[in-house]
DSSP file (Angstrom, degrees, kcal/mol; ACC not computed):
  #  RESIDUE AA STRUCTURE BP1 BP2  ACC     N-H-->O    O-->H-N    N-H-->O    O-->H-N    TCO  KAPPA ALPHA  PHI   PSI    X-CA   Y-CA   Z-CA
    1    1 A M              0   0    0      0, 0.0     2,-0.3     0, 0.0     0, 0.0   0.000 360.0 360.0 360.0 140.4  113.6   90.3   70.0
    2    2 A L        -     0   0    0    150,-0.0     2,-0.5     1,-0.0   150,-0.0  -0.558 360.0-165.0 -75.6 134.4  112.3   89.9   73.6
    3    3 A N        +     0   0    0     -2,-0.3     4,-0.3     1,-0.1    -1,-0.0  -0.867  19.2 163.3-122.9  98.5  108.7   90.8   74.0
    4    4 A L     >  +     0   0    0     -2,-0.5     4,-3.0     1,-0.2     5,-0.3   0.580  53.1  92.4 -86.7 -12.2  107.9   91.1   77.7
    5    5 A V  H  > S+     0   0    0      1,-0.2     4,-3.0     2,-0.2     5,-0.2   0.894  84.3  49.7 -57.6 -45.6  104.6   93.0   77.2
    6    6 A P  H  > S+     0   0    0      0, 0.0     4,-2.1     0, 0.0    -1,-0.2   0.915 115.0  45.1 -60.5 -39.7  102.4   89.8   77.3
    7    7 A T  H  > S+     0   0    0     -4,-0.3     4,-2.1     2,-0.2    -2,-0.2   0.929 114.9  47.3 -66.2 -45.0  104.0   88.6   80.5
    8    8 A M  H  X S+     0   0    0     -4,-3.0     4,-2.5     1,-0.2    -1,-0.2   0.900 112.2  50.2 -63.7 -40.8  103.9   92.0   82.1
    9    9 A R  H  X S+     0   0    0     -4,-3.0     4,-2.7    -5,-0.3    -1,-0.2   0.891 108.5  52.9 -64.7 -39.2  100.2   92.4   81.1
   10   10 A A  H  X S+     0   0    0     -4,-2.1     4,-2.1    -5,-0.2    -1,-0.2   0.910 111.2  46.4 -62.8 -42.2   99.3   89.0   82.5
   11   11 A V  H  X S+     0   0    0     -4,-2.1     4,-2.5     2,-0.2    -2,-0.2   0.928 112.1  50.8 -65.9 -43.7  100.9   89.9   85.9
   12   12 A L  H  X S+     0   0    0     -4,-2.5     4,-2.4     1,-0.2    -2,-0.2   0.927 111.2  47.7 -60.3 -45.7   99.1   93.3   85.9
   13   13 A N  H  X S+     0   0    0     -4,-2.7     4,-1.9     1,-0.2    -1,-0.2   0.890 111.6  50.7 -63.1 -39.0   95.7   91.7   85.2
   14   14 A A  H  X S+     0   0    0     -4,-2.1     4,-1.5     2,-0.2    -1,-0.2   0.895 109.9  50.3 -65.7 -39.1   96.4   89.1   87.9
   15   15 A V  H  X S+     0   0    0     -4,-2.5     4,-2.2     1,-0.2     3,-0.3   0.931 109.2  50.8 -63.6 -45.0   97.3   91.8   90.4
   16   16 A L  H  < S+     0   0    0     -4,-2.4    -1,-0.2     1,-0.2    -2,-0.2   0.872 109.6  51.6 -60.6 -36.5   94.1   93.8   89.5
   17   17 A D  H  < S+     0   0    0     -4,-1.9    -1,-0.2     1,-0.2    -2,-0.2   0.830 114.3  43.3 -67.9 -31.7   92.0   90.6   90.1
   18   18 A K  H  < S+     0   0    0     -4,-1.5    -2,-0.2    -3,-0.3    -1,-0.2   0.793  93.2  90.9 -87.0 -30.0   93.6   90.0   93.6
   19   19 A L  S  < S-     0   0    0     -4,-2.2     3,-0.2    -5,-0.1    89,-0.1  -0.425  70.9-132.3 -74.9 141.4   93.5   93.5   95.0
   20   20 A D  S    S+     0   0    0      1,-0.4     2,-0.1    -2,-0.1    91,-0.1  -0.936  98.7  21.3-137.7 112.7   90.5   94.6   97.0
   21   21 A P  S    S-     0   0    0      0, 0.0    -1,-0.4     0, 0.0     3,-0.1   0.580 101.6-132.3 -75.8 154.0   89.5   97.3   96.2
   22   22 A A        -     0   0    0     -3,-0.2    -6,-0.1    -2,-0.1    -2,-0.1  -0.538  27.3-109.4 -71.1 133.3   91.1   97.2   92.8
   23   23 A P        -     0   0    0      0, 0.0    21,-0.2     0, 0.0    22,-0.2  -0.249  15.5-135.2 -59.6 152.4   93.0  100.4   92.0
   24   24 A D  S    S+     0   0    0     20,-0.7     2,-0.4     1,-0.1    21,-0.2   0.498  88.2  57.7 -90.5  -3.0   91.4  102.6   89.3
   25   25 A R  E     +a   45   0A   0     19,-0.9    21,-2.0    15,-0.1     2,-0.4  -0.995  61.5 178.0-128.9 135.2   94.7  103.2   87.5
   26   26 A A  E     -a   46   0A   0     -2,-0.4     2,-0.4    19,-0.2    21,-0.2  -0.998   6.5-169.9-138.0 138.2   97.0  100.5   86.1
   27   27 A Y  E     -a   47   0A   0     19,-1.9    21,-2.0    -2,-0.4     2,-0.5  -0.975  21.3-156.5-133.5 140.2  100.3  101.0   84.2
   28   28 A L  E     -a   48   0A   0     -2,-0.4     2,-0.3    19,-0.2    21,-0.2  -0.977  36.8-173.8-104.2 127.9  102.8   99.0   82.2
   29   29 A L  E     -a   49   0A   0     19,-2.5    21,-2.0    -2,-0.5     2,-0.3  -0.917  42.9-162.3-132.9 150.1  106.1  100.8   82.3
   30   30 A N        +     0   0    0     -2,-0.3    21,-0.1    19,-0.2    19,-0.1  -0.666  50.8 136.6-117.0  69.0  109.6  100.9   81.0
   31   31 A S    >   -     0   0    0     -2,-0.3     3,-0.9     1,-0.3     2,-0.4   0.466  43.9-152.0-107.4  -2.2  110.8  103.1   83.8
   32   32 A G  T 3  S+     0   0    0     18,-1.7    -1,-0.3     1,-0.2    20,-0.0  -0.528  72.5   7.6  73.2-124.5  114.1  101.7   85.0
   33   33 A D  T 3  S+     0   0    0     -2,-0.4     2,-0.3     1,-0.1    -1,-0.2   0.692 125.6   4.7 -74.1 -20.8  114.9  102.4   88.6
   34   34 A D    <   -     0   0    0     -3,-0.9     2,-0.4     2,-0.0    -1,-0.1  -0.973  53.6-132.0-158.5 164.8  111.7  103.9   89.9
   35   35 A F        -     0   0    0     -2,-0.3     2,-0.5    14,-0.0    -3,-0.0  -0.986  25.2-139.6-126.8 120.2  108.1  104.9   89.2
   36   36 A A        -     0   0    0     -2,-0.4     2,-0.6     1,-0.0    -2,-0.0  -0.684  13.5-147.4 -82.4 124.5  107.0  108.4   90.2
   37   37 A V        +     0   0    0     -2,-0.5     3,-0.1     1,-0.2   104,-0.1  -0.825  25.1 167.9 -94.1 119.9  103.6  108.4   91.7
   38   38 A Y        +     0   0    0     -2,-0.6     2,-0.3     1,-0.3    -1,-0.2   0.746  69.7  14.7-102.0 -30.1  101.7  111.6   90.9
   39   39 A D        +     0   0    0      1,-0.1    -1,-0.3     2,-0.0   101,-0.1  -0.896  56.1 155.8-152.7 114.5   98.1  110.7   92.0
   40   40 A C        +     0   0    0     -2,-0.3    42,-0.5    -3,-0.1     4,-0.4   0.479  40.4 110.7-118.2  -6.1   97.2  107.8   94.2
   41   41 A C    >   +     0   0    0     40,-0.2     3,-1.1     2,-0.1     2,-0.5   0.069  60.7  41.4 -71.7-173.2   93.9  108.8   95.8
   42   42 A D  T 3  S-     0   0    0      1,-0.2    40,-0.3   -19,-0.1     3,-0.1  -0.702 139.7 -21.0  65.6-119.5   90.5  107.3   95.0
   43   43 A D  T 3  S-     0   0    0     -2,-0.5    -1,-0.2     1,-0.3    -2,-0.1   0.321 101.3-120.4-101.4   9.8   91.3  103.6   94.8
   44   44 A G    <   -     0   0    0     -3,-1.1   -19,-0.9    -4,-0.4   -20,-0.7  -0.403  25.4 -82.3  94.6-167.8   95.1  103.9   94.1
   45   45 A A  E     -aB  25  80A   0     35,-1.9    35,-2.5   -22,-0.2     2,-0.3  -0.980  27.4-163.6-143.3 152.0   97.3  102.8   91.3
   46   46 A V  E     -aB  26  79A   0    -21,-2.0   -19,-1.9    -2,-0.3     2,-0.3  -0.971  13.0-179.8-135.0 149.8   99.1   99.6   90.4
   47   47 A W  E     -aB  27  78A   0     31,-2.2    31,-1.8    -2,-0.3     2,-0.4  -0.984  25.7-153.5-147.5 158.1  102.0   99.1   88.0
   48   48 A V  E     -aB  28  77A   0    -21,-2.0   -19,-2.5    -2,-0.3     2,-0.3  -0.989  30.8-177.6-126.3 122.9  104.3   96.5   86.4
   49   49 A R  E     -aB  29  76A   0     27,-3.0    27,-2.5    -2,-0.4     2,-0.7  -0.912  31.0-123.7-125.2 150.0  107.6   98.0   85.3
   50   50 A L  E     + B   0  75A   0    -21,-2.0   -18,-1.7    -2,-0.3    25,-0.2  -0.834  27.2 178.1 -88.1 114.5  110.7   96.8   83.6
   51   51 A A  E     -     0   0A   0     23,-3.1     2,-0.3    -2,-0.7    24,-0.2   0.704  59.2 -43.6 -90.9 -22.8  113.6   97.6   85.9
   52   52 A G  E     - B   0  74A   0     22,-1.1    22,-3.0   -20,-0.0     2,-0.3  -0.904  42.8-132.9 168.8 164.2  116.3   96.0   83.7
   53   53 A I  E     + B   0  73A   0     -2,-0.3    20,-0.2    20,-0.2    18,-0.0  -0.997  23.0 172.1-137.7 139.4  117.5   93.1   81.5
   54   54 A R  E     - B   0  72A   0     18,-1.9    18,-3.2    -2,-0.3    -2,-0.0  -0.978  41.5 -89.9-142.3 156.2  120.8   91.2   81.6
   55   55 A P  E     - B   0  71A   0      0, 0.0    16,-0.3     0, 0.0     3,-0.0  -0.372  29.9-144.6 -63.5 146.0  122.2   88.1   79.9
   56   56 A A  S    S+     0   0    0     14,-3.0     2,-0.3    96,-0.1    15,-0.2   0.758  73.8  33.5 -84.4 -25.6  121.5   84.9   81.9
   57   57 A G        -     0   0    0     13,-0.5     8,-0.7     8,-0.1     2,-0.3  -0.865  58.8-157.9-132.7 163.3  124.8   83.1   81.0
   58   58 A T  B     -F   64   0B   0     -2,-0.3     6,-0.2     6,-0.2     5,-0.1  -0.933  28.5-105.5-133.1 159.5  128.4   83.7   80.3
   59   59 A A    >   -     0   0    0      4,-3.3     3,-2.0    -2,-0.3     6,-0.0  -0.283  45.2 -96.3 -73.6 168.4  131.1   81.7   78.6
   60   60 A A  T 3  S+     0   0    0      1,-0.3    -1,-0.1     2,-0.1    -2,-0.0   0.805 127.4  57.8 -58.2 -29.2  133.8   79.9   80.6
   61   61 A S  T 3  S-     0   0    0      2,-0.1    -1,-0.3     1,-0.1     3,-0.1   0.626 120.3-110.5 -75.2 -12.7  136.1   83.0   80.0
   62   62 A G  S <  S+     0   0    0     -3,-2.0     2,-0.1     1,-0.4    -2,-0.1   0.321  76.1 133.5  97.2  -6.6  133.5   85.2   81.6
   63   63 A A        -     0   0    0      1,-0.1    -4,-3.3    -5,-0.1    -1,-0.4  -0.475  66.6-103.1 -75.6 148.2  132.6   86.9   78.3
   64   64 A V  B     -F   58   0B   0     -6,-0.2    -6,-0.2    -2,-0.1    -1,-0.1  -0.546  41.6-116.0 -70.1 132.2  128.9   87.3   77.5
   65   65 A L        -     0   0    0     -8,-0.7    -8,-0.1    -2,-0.3    -1,-0.1  -0.353   9.4-128.4 -69.5 147.3  127.8   84.7   74.9
   66   66 A A  S    S+     0   0    0      1,-0.3    -1,-0.1    -2,-0.1    -2,-0.0   0.875 111.6  27.1 -62.3 -36.3  126.7   85.8   71.5
   67   67 A C  S    S-     0   0    0     87,-0.0    -1,-0.3    89,-0.0    -2,-0.0  -0.800  94.5-159.4-125.0  88.1  123.6   83.7   72.0
   68   68 A P        -     0   0    0      0, 0.0    88,-0.2     0, 0.0     3,-0.1  -0.095  33.0-104.0 -67.0 166.6  123.1   83.5   75.8
   69   69 A A  S    S-     0   0    0      1,-0.2     2,-0.3    84,-0.1   -11,-0.0   0.606  87.6 -61.3 -64.2 -11.4  121.1   80.9   77.6
   70   70 A G        -     0   0    0     83,-0.2   -14,-3.0   -13,-0.1   -13,-0.5  -0.936  59.6 -84.8 154.4-171.6  118.4   83.5   78.0
   71   71 A F  E     -BC  55 152A   0     81,-2.8    81,-3.7    -2,-0.3     2,-0.6  -0.952  24.8-135.7-127.7 149.6  117.9   86.9   79.6
   72   72 A V  E     -BC  54 151A   0    -18,-3.2   -18,-1.9    -2,-0.4     2,-0.5  -0.930  20.1-163.3-105.9 118.2  117.0   87.8   83.1
   73   73 A A  E     -BC  53 150A   0     77,-2.8    77,-2.5    -2,-0.6     2,-0.6  -0.872   8.4-147.9-101.1 131.2  114.4   90.5   83.3
   74   74 A T  E     -BC  52 149A   0    -22,-3.0   -23,-3.1    -2,-0.5   -22,-1.1  -0.896  19.6-169.2 -98.8 120.1  113.9   92.3   86.6
   75   75 A L  E     -BC  50 148A   0     73,-2.8    73,-2.1    -2,-0.6     2,-0.5  -0.860  13.2-152.5-109.3 142.8  110.3   93.4   87.0
   76   76 A G  E     -BC  49 147A   0    -27,-2.5   -27,-3.0    -2,-0.4     2,-0.5  -0.969  10.9-173.0-110.9 130.6  108.8   95.7   89.6
   77   77 A V  E     +BC  48 146A   0     69,-3.1    69,-3.1    -2,-0.5     2,-0.3  -0.965  20.0 163.2-126.8 112.8  105.2   95.2   90.6
   78   78 A G  E     -BC  47 145A   0    -31,-1.8   -31,-2.2    -2,-0.5     2,-0.3  -0.817  26.7-161.0-134.6 168.2  103.8   97.8   92.9
   79   79 A V  E     -BC  46 144A   0     65,-2.3    65,-2.1    -2,-0.3     2,-0.3  -0.994   7.5-169.5-146.7 141.2  100.7   99.4   94.4
   80   80 A V  E     -BC  45 143A   0    -35,-2.5   -35,-1.9    -2,-0.3     2,-0.3  -0.969   3.4-173.5-130.7 150.6  100.0  102.7   96.1
   81   81 A R  E     - C   0 142A   0     61,-3.0    61,-2.5    -2,-0.3     2,-0.3  -0.895  37.7 -88.8-133.4 163.6   97.0  104.0   97.9
   82   82 A C  E     - C   0 141A   0    -42,-0.5     2,-0.3   -40,-0.3    59,-0.3  -0.589  48.9-174.2 -71.8 132.1   96.0  107.4   99.4
   83   83 A V        -     0   0    0     57,-2.8     2,-0.2    -2,-0.3   -43,-0.1  -0.912  30.9 -93.8-127.9 157.7   97.3  107.7  103.0
   84   84 A Q        -     0   0    0     -2,-0.3     2,-0.2    13,-0.1    56,-0.1  -0.492  40.9-162.1 -70.4 133.6   96.7  110.3  105.7
   85   85 A A        -     0   0    0     -2,-0.2    -1,-0.0     1,-0.2    53,-0.0  -0.462  42.9 -57.5-101.2-179.6   99.4  113.0  105.8
   86   86 A M        -     0   0    0     -2,-0.2     6,-0.2     6,-0.1    -1,-0.2  -0.352  65.5-113.7 -56.1 137.9  100.2  115.3  108.6
   87   87 A Q    >   -     0   0    0      4,-2.9     3,-2.5     1,-0.1    -1,-0.1  -0.301  26.9-102.3 -75.5 162.9   97.1  117.4  109.4
   88   88 A E  T 3  S+     0   0    0      1,-0.3    -1,-0.1     2,-0.1    -2,-0.1   0.808 123.4  53.1 -56.4 -32.4   97.0  121.1  108.8
   89   89 A D  T 3  S-     0   0    0      2,-0.1    -1,-0.3     1,-0.0     3,-0.1   0.399 123.4-104.4 -85.6   5.5   97.6  121.9  112.5
   90   90 A G  S <  S+     0   0    0     -3,-2.5    -2,-0.1     1,-0.3     2,-0.1   0.432  75.8 140.2  89.3  -0.8  100.7  119.6  112.5
   91   91 A A        -     0   0    0      1,-0.1    -4,-2.9    -5,-0.1    -1,-0.3  -0.464  53.7-116.4 -76.6 148.1   99.0  116.8  114.3
   92   92 A S        -     0   0    0     -6,-0.2    -6,-0.1    -2,-0.1     3,-0.1  -0.414  41.2 -88.4 -74.9 156.8   99.7  113.2  113.3
   93   93 A P        -     0   0    0      0, 0.0    -1,-0.1     0, 0.0    -7,-0.1  -0.243  57.1 -84.3 -60.3 156.9   96.9  111.1  111.9
   94   94 A E     >  -     0   0    0      1,-0.1     4,-2.2    -3,-0.1     3,-0.2  -0.269  34.6-118.3 -62.2 150.2   94.8  109.1  114.4
   95   95 A S  H  > S+     0   0    0      1,-0.2     4,-2.5     2,-0.2     5,-0.2   0.887 114.8  53.8 -57.4 -43.0   96.1  105.8  115.5
   96   96 A A  H  > S+     0   0    0      1,-0.2     4,-2.3     2,-0.2    -1,-0.2   0.868 108.2  50.8 -63.0 -35.9   93.1  103.9  114.1
   97   97 A T  H  > S+     0   0    0     -3,-0.2     4,-2.3     2,-0.2    -2,-0.2   0.940 111.1  47.0 -65.4 -48.3   93.7  105.6  110.7
   98   98 A L  H  X S+     0   0    0     -4,-2.2     4,-2.2     1,-0.2    -2,-0.2   0.883 112.4  50.7 -62.1 -38.6   97.3  104.5  110.6
   99   99 A T  H  X S+     0   0    0     -4,-2.5     4,-2.5     2,-0.2    -1,-0.2   0.926 110.3  48.6 -65.7 -44.7   96.4  101.0  111.7
  100  100 A A  H  X S+     0   0    0     -4,-2.3     4,-2.1     1,-0.2    -2,-0.2   0.884 111.7  49.9 -62.3 -39.1   93.7  100.7  108.9
  101  101 A E  H  X S+     0   0    0     -4,-2.3     4,-2.3     2,-0.2    -1,-0.2   0.890 110.7  49.6 -66.9 -39.1   96.2  102.0  106.3
  102  102 A A  H  X S+     0   0    0     -4,-2.2     4,-2.5     2,-0.2    -2,-0.2   0.907 109.5  51.5 -65.5 -41.5   98.8   99.5  107.5
  103  103 A E  H  X S+     0   0    0     -4,-2.5     4,-2.2     1,-0.2    -2,-0.2   0.906 111.2  47.8 -62.2 -40.9   96.3   96.6  107.3
  104  104 A Q  H  X S+     0   0    0     -4,-2.1     4,-2.7     2,-0.2    -2,-0.2   0.904 110.8  51.7 -65.0 -41.5   95.4   97.7  103.7
  105  105 A A  H  X S+     0   0    0     -4,-2.3     4,-2.4     2,-0.2    -2,-0.2   0.900 111.2  47.1 -62.0 -41.7   99.1   97.9  102.8
  106  106 A F  H  X S+     0   0    0     -4,-2.5     4,-2.4     2,-0.2    -1,-0.2   0.898 111.9  50.2 -67.7 -39.9   99.8   94.3  104.2
  107  107 A A  H  X S+     0   0    0     -4,-2.2     4,-2.4    -5,-0.2    -2,-0.2   0.918 112.2  48.0 -62.9 -42.2   96.7   93.0  102.3
  108  108 A D  H  X S+     0   0    0     -4,-2.7     4,-2.7     2,-0.2     5,-0.3   0.920 109.6  53.1 -62.8 -43.3   98.0   94.7   99.1
  109  109 A M  H  X S+     0   0    0     -4,-2.4     4,-2.1     1,-0.2    -2,-0.2   0.929 112.4  44.2 -57.8 -47.4  101.5   93.2   99.7
  110  110 A R  H  X S+     0   0    0     -4,-2.4     4,-2.5     2,-0.2    -1,-0.2   0.900 113.2  50.9 -64.5 -41.9  100.1   89.7  100.0
  111  111 A A  H  X S+     0   0    0     -4,-2.4     4,-2.2     2,-0.2    -2,-0.2   0.912 111.5  46.6 -65.2 -43.1   97.7   90.0   97.1
  112  112 A V  H  X S+     0   0    0     -4,-2.7     4,-2.4     2,-0.2    -1,-0.2   0.919 111.9  51.6 -65.6 -42.7  100.5   91.3   94.7
  113  113 A E  H  X S+     0   0    0     -4,-2.1     4,-2.7    -5,-0.3    -2,-0.2   0.922 110.9  48.3 -59.8 -44.7  102.8   88.5   95.9
  114  114 A Q  H  X S+     0   0    0     -4,-2.5     4,-2.1     1,-0.2    -1,-0.2   0.904 110.0  52.1 -63.3 -40.6  100.1   85.9   95.2
  115  115 A A  H  X S+     0   0    0     -4,-2.2     4,-1.1     2,-0.2     5,-0.3   0.912 111.8  46.4 -61.8 -42.8   99.5   87.3   91.8
  116  116 A I  H >X S+     0   0    0     -4,-2.4     4,-2.3     1,-0.2     3,-0.6   0.955 114.3  46.6 -63.5 -50.4  103.2   87.2   90.9
  117  117 A R  H 3< S+     0   0    0     -4,-2.7    -1,-0.2     1,-0.2    -2,-0.2   0.808 116.1  45.3 -64.8 -29.4  103.6   83.6   92.2
  118  118 A C  H 3< S+     0   0    0     -4,-2.1    -1,-0.2    -5,-0.2    -2,-0.2   0.642 122.4  34.9 -87.9 -14.9  100.5   82.4   90.4
  119  119 A T  H XX S+     0   0    0     -4,-1.1     4,-0.8    -3,-0.6     3,-0.8   0.852 108.9  53.5-107.0 -50.7  101.2   84.1   87.1
  120  120 A L  H >X S+     0   0    0     -4,-2.3     4,-3.3    -5,-0.3     3,-1.5   0.901 102.8  55.5 -62.1 -45.1  104.9   84.2   86.3
  121  121 A P  H 34 S+     0   0    0      0, 0.0    -1,-0.2     0, 0.0    -2,-0.1   0.798 105.3  55.2 -60.8 -24.5  105.7   80.4   86.7
  122  122 A K  H <4 S+     0   0    0     -3,-0.8    -2,-0.2     1,-0.1    -3,-0.1   0.744 120.7  30.1 -74.8 -22.9  103.0   79.7   84.1
  123  123 A R  H << S-     0   0    0     -3,-1.5    -3,-0.1    -4,-0.8    -1,-0.1   0.774 133.2  -8.1-106.2 -36.0  104.7   82.0   81.6
  124  124 A T  S  < S-     0   0    0     -4,-3.3    -1,-0.4    -5,-0.2    28,-0.1  -0.977  78.3 -89.1-163.7 147.2  108.4   81.9   82.4
  125  125 A P        -     0   0    0      0, 0.0    26,-3.0     0, 0.0     2,-0.6  -0.394  36.9-131.6 -65.1 138.1  110.7   80.5   85.1
  126  126 A T  B     +D  150   0A   0     24,-0.2    24,-0.3     1,-0.1     3,-0.0  -0.816  29.0 174.4 -89.1 124.6  111.3   82.8   88.1
  127  127 A V        +     0   0    0     22,-1.5     2,-0.3    -2,-0.6    23,-0.2   0.584  56.3  56.3-109.6 -12.9  115.0   82.9   88.8
  128  128 A G  S    S-     0   0    0     21,-2.1     2,-0.1     1,-0.0    23,-0.0  -0.826  85.2-103.1-119.0 158.8  115.2   85.5   91.5
  129  129 A T        -     0   0    0     -2,-0.3     2,-0.2    19,-0.1    20,-0.2  -0.426  37.3-108.2 -76.5 152.8  113.6   85.8   94.9
  130  130 A L        -     0   0    0     18,-0.1     2,-0.4    -2,-0.1    18,-0.2  -0.559  35.4-169.6 -74.9 144.0  110.8   88.2   95.5
  131  131 A R  E     -E  147   0A   0     16,-1.5    16,-2.0    -2,-0.2     2,-0.5  -0.980  10.2-150.3-140.4 127.3  111.6   91.2   97.5
  132  132 A W  E     -E  146   0A   0     -2,-0.4    14,-0.2    14,-0.2   -23,-0.0  -0.830  10.5-173.0 -97.2 131.4  109.1   93.7   99.0
  133  133 A A  E     -E  145   0A   0     12,-2.4    12,-1.7    -2,-0.5     2,-0.1  -0.933  15.7-145.2-123.9 106.2  110.1   97.3   99.5
  134  134 A P  E     -E  144   0A   0      0, 0.0     2,-0.4     0, 0.0    10,-0.3  -0.400  18.1-127.8 -65.7 146.7  107.6   99.5  101.3
  135  135 A M  E     -E  143   0A   0      8,-3.3     8,-0.7    -2,-0.1     3,-0.1  -0.817  18.3-118.2 -97.4 134.4  107.5  103.1  100.1
  136  136 A T  E     -     0   0A   0     -2,-0.4     5,-0.1     6,-0.1     8,-0.0  -0.561  44.0-101.1 -66.0 128.0  107.8  105.9  102.6
  137  137 A P  E     +     0   0A   0      0, 0.0     2,-0.3     0, 0.0     5,-0.2  -0.268  53.8 169.5 -55.6 133.9  104.5  107.9  102.4
  138  138 A E  E >   -E  141   0A   0      3,-2.4     3,-1.7    -3,-0.1   -55,-0.1  -0.979  58.5  -0.5-150.0 132.9  105.0  111.0  100.4
  139  139 A G  T 3  S-     0   0    0     -2,-0.3     3,-0.1     1,-0.3   -54,-0.1   0.797 130.4 -54.8  60.9  29.2  102.5  113.5   99.0
  140  140 A G  T 3  S+     0   0    0      1,-0.3   -57,-2.8   -56,-0.1     2,-0.4   0.575 115.4 113.0  81.2   8.6   99.6  111.5  100.5
  141  141 A C  E <   +CE  82 138A   0     -3,-1.7    -3,-2.4   -59,-0.3     2,-0.3  -0.931  35.1 165.7-117.3 139.7  100.6  108.3   98.8
  142  142 A G  E     +C   81   0A   0    -61,-2.5   -61,-3.0    -2,-0.4     2,-0.3  -0.982  21.2  97.3-145.5 155.3  101.9  105.1  100.4
  143  143 A G  E     -CE  80 135A   0     -8,-0.7    -8,-3.3    -2,-0.3     2,-0.3  -0.935  48.0-115.2 165.8-140.7  102.4  101.5   99.3
  144  144 A G  E     -CE  79 134A   0    -65,-2.1   -65,-2.3   -10,-0.3     2,-0.4  -0.985   9.6-120.0-177.0 179.5  105.2   99.3   98.1
  145  145 A E  E     -CE  78 133A   0    -12,-1.7   -12,-2.4    -2,-0.3     2,-0.4  -0.999   8.9-146.2-144.9 135.9  106.7   97.3   95.3
  146  146 A W  E     -CE  77 132A   0    -69,-3.1   -69,-3.1    -2,-0.4     2,-0.4  -0.805  16.7-158.3 -91.4 141.6  107.8   93.7   94.8
  147  147 A T  E     +CE  76 131A   0    -16,-2.0   -16,-1.5    -2,-0.4     2,-0.3  -0.960  15.1 173.6-117.3 145.0  110.8   93.0   92.5
  148  148 A V  E     -C   75   0A   0    -73,-2.1   -73,-2.8    -2,-0.4     2,-0.5  -0.996  25.4-137.2-148.4 143.4  111.4   89.7   90.9
  149  149 A E  E     -C   74   0A   0     -2,-0.3   -21,-2.1   -75,-0.2   -22,-1.5  -0.889  25.8-176.3-102.7 134.4  113.8   88.3   88.4
  150  150 A T  E     -CD  73 126A   0    -77,-2.5   -77,-2.8    -2,-0.5     2,-0.4  -0.985  25.5-117.2-134.2 142.9  112.4   86.1   85.7
  151  151 A L  E     -C   72   0A   0    -26,-3.0     2,-0.5    -2,-0.4   -79,-0.2  -0.631  23.1-163.0 -82.8 130.3  114.1   84.1   82.9
  152  152 A I  E     -C   71   0A   0    -81,-3.7   -81,-2.8    -2,-0.4   -96,-0.1  -0.963  23.2-121.1-112.2 126.2  113.2   85.1   79.3
  153  153 A E        -     0   0    0     -2,-0.5   -83,-0.2   -83,-0.2   -84,-0.1  -0.333  29.3-114.0 -65.1 144.1  114.1   82.5   76.6
  154  154 A P        -     0   0    0      0, 0.0    -1,-0.1     0, 0.0   -87,-0.0  -0.356  10.0-140.7 -74.8 161.7  116.4   83.7   73.9
  155  155 A C              0   0    0      1,-0.2    -2,-0.0    -2,-0.1   -88,-0.0   0.471 360.0 360.0-100.1  -2.8  115.2   84.0   70.3
  156  156 A C              0   0    0    -88,-0.2    -1,-0.2     0, 0.0   -89,-0.0   0.461 360.0 360.0 -98.6 360.0  118.4   82.7   68.6
């Protein structure tokens, strides 16, 4: 049986070490397509989620092998922070506020990417490219998520 928890925990710990300030909430998730953010204020939240697993190889006929060459796990690694929303009078946040939030988001993006690149290759080969997807601010939360595909060795 595949056990991704140690790999996911290693990535999560590396992300927490790289982020400044480190979020006060951290999650390991088996959430599929998305992670619903309910509360991001204070210092934010970070997660590593399992987005999916598929066999890594197929037979010449195209059929999935009984004992594949391995499995490809897609992980999502994300961070959210509190961001300014529309003000009560309908005014947009100040330009300086939006700029500071963008700078924090870019710093978070770089820190999470470094944590992934420095952690996953030591544990398992990375087979897919990293992809960053910024999150549209919603409910006072903004941030983004990296997705990466990594090879998990078979147990048979």
